[in-house]
C-alpha positions in Angstrom: -31.6 -129.9 -139.3 -31.5 -126.3 -137.9 -33.3 -125.0 -141.0 -36.3 -127.1 -140.1 -36.8 -125.4 -136.8 -36.7 -122.1 -138.7 -39.2 -123.1 -141.1 -41.4 -124.4 -138.4 -41.2 -121.2 -136.5 -42.1 -119.1 -139.7 -45.0 -121.3 -140.4 -46.3 -120.9 -136.7 -45.6 -117.1 -136.9 -47.4 -116.6 -140.2 -50.1 -118.9 -139.3 -50.8 -116.9 -136.2 -50.9 -113.6 -138.0 -53.2 -114.9 -140.6 -55.6 -116.3 -137.8 -55.5 -113.0 -136.3 -56.4 -111.2 -139.5 -59.2 -113.7 -140.2 -60.7 -113.1 -136.7 -60.6 -109.3 -137.1 -62.5 -109.6 -140.3 -65.0 -111.9 -138.9 -65.7 -109.5 -136.0 -66.2 -106.7 -138.4 -68.5 -108.7 -140.4 -70.4 -109.8 -137.4 -70.8 -106.1 -136.3 -71.9 -105.0 -139.7 -74.5 -107.5 -140.0 -76.1 -106.4 -136.6 -76.7 -103.0 -137.7 
């Protein structure tokens, strides 16, 4: 049962990291289009 929470923690952490990566790339593309 403890493993489930560890897995959940990893999913949330990795998901947050991926979201931040995508956000940064999106911002860069947005700036690129404006120029």
